[in-house]
C-alpha positions as CSV (number, residue, x, y, z in Angstrom):
1,M,40.1,45.9,11.3
2,A,38.4,44.6,14.6
3,K,37.3,40.9,14.9
4,F,34.1,40.3,16.3
5,N,33.2,37.1,17.9
6,F,30.2,35.7,19.4
7,D,28.7,32.5,21.0
8,K,26.1,31.3,18.7
9,R,24.6,29.1,21.6
10,K,24.1,31.8,23.7
11,L,22.7,33.9,21.1
12,E,20.2,31.1,20.4
13,K,19.3,30.9,24.0
14,V,18.5,34.8,24.1
15,V,16.3,34.5,21.1
16,R,14.6,31.4,22.8
17,Q,13.9,33.2,26.0
18,A,12.6,36.3,24.2
19,A,10.6,34.5,22.1
20,Q,9.2,32.4,24.9
21,A,8.6,35.8,27.1
22,K,6.5,37.2,24.0
23,G,4.7,33.9,23.3
24,D,3.5,33.9,27.1
25,E,2.3,37.4,27.1
26,L,0.3,36.7,23.9
27,A,-1.0,33.7,25.7
28,S,-1.8,35.9,28.5
29,Q,-3.7,38.2,26.7
30,L,-5.5,35.7,24.7
31,T,-6.6,34.0,27.9
32,S,-7.9,37.1,29.2
33,D,-9.9,37.9,26.0
34,L,-11.4,34.4,25.8
35,N,-12.2,34.3,29.6
36,A,-13.9,37.8,29.2
37,L,-16.6,36.2,27.1
38,N,-18.2,34.9,30.3
39,P,-20.6,35.3,31.8
40,G,-22.5,36.2,28.1
41,V,-21.9,32.7,26.6
42,T,-22.6,30.6,29.6
43,G,-25.5,28.4,28.9
44,R,-25.4,29.1,25.1
45,P,-24.9,26.4,22.5
46,V,-21.6,25.1,22.0
47,D,-21.6,25.9,18.3
48,E,-22.7,29.7,18.9
49,V,-19.7,29.8,21.6
50,K,-17.3,28.5,19.0
51,V,-18.3,31.5,16.8
52,D,-17.2,34.0,19.6
53,V,-14.1,32.1,20.2
54,Q,-12.8,32.0,16.8
55,K,-13.6,36.0,16.5
56,V,-11.4,36.4,19.6
57,W,-8.5,34.1,18.4
58,R,-8.7,35.8,15.0
59,R,-8.4,39.2,16.2
60,R,-5.1,38.4,18.0
61,M,-3.6,35.6,16.1
62,Q,-4.9,36.6,12.2
63,N,-5.5,32.7,11.9
64,D,-7.8,30.1,12.8
65,L,-7.8,28.2,15.8
66,P,-7.5,24.4,15.3
67,E,-11.1,22.8,15.4
68,A,-10.2,20.4,18.5
69,K,-9.2,23.4,20.6
70,L,-12.1,25.7,19.5
71,K,-14.5,22.9,20.7
72,E,-12.7,22.4,23.9
73,F,-12.6,26.2,24.7
74,A,-16.2,26.7,23.7
75,E,-17.4,23.6,25.8
76,K,-15.6,25.1,28.8
77,L,-16.8,28.6,28.3
78,A,-20.4,27.3,27.6
79,A,-20.3,25.7,30.9
80,G,-19.4,28.6,32.7
81,G,-15.6,27.4,33.1
82,T,-12.5,29.2,32.2
83,V,-9.8,28.4,29.4
84,R,-6.0,28.8,29.6
85,V,-3.9,29.4,26.5
86,T,-0.2,28.4,26.9
87,A,2.5,29.2,24.6
88,V,4.6,26.1,23.4
89,M,8.2,27.0,21.7
90,K,9.2,24.5,19.1
């Protein structure tokens, strides 16, 4: 019977890199989706924009965006700005 040896640290590194790449891809998609709300949300009340932002987030993530980020993104978009989503791997 043949022995199979692998380096656990190298495997963990490869898995982390793959997870980060997928996270970066998803963050890029979310950034595009959220920024696509403009110009339609520019000048609208932040509370209304929050509803639209949450819909976009839920469609991609199947969960809610935390209130602090939701408010931050809605304020930027309502003011005509853009947002940037980043992936942080723990």
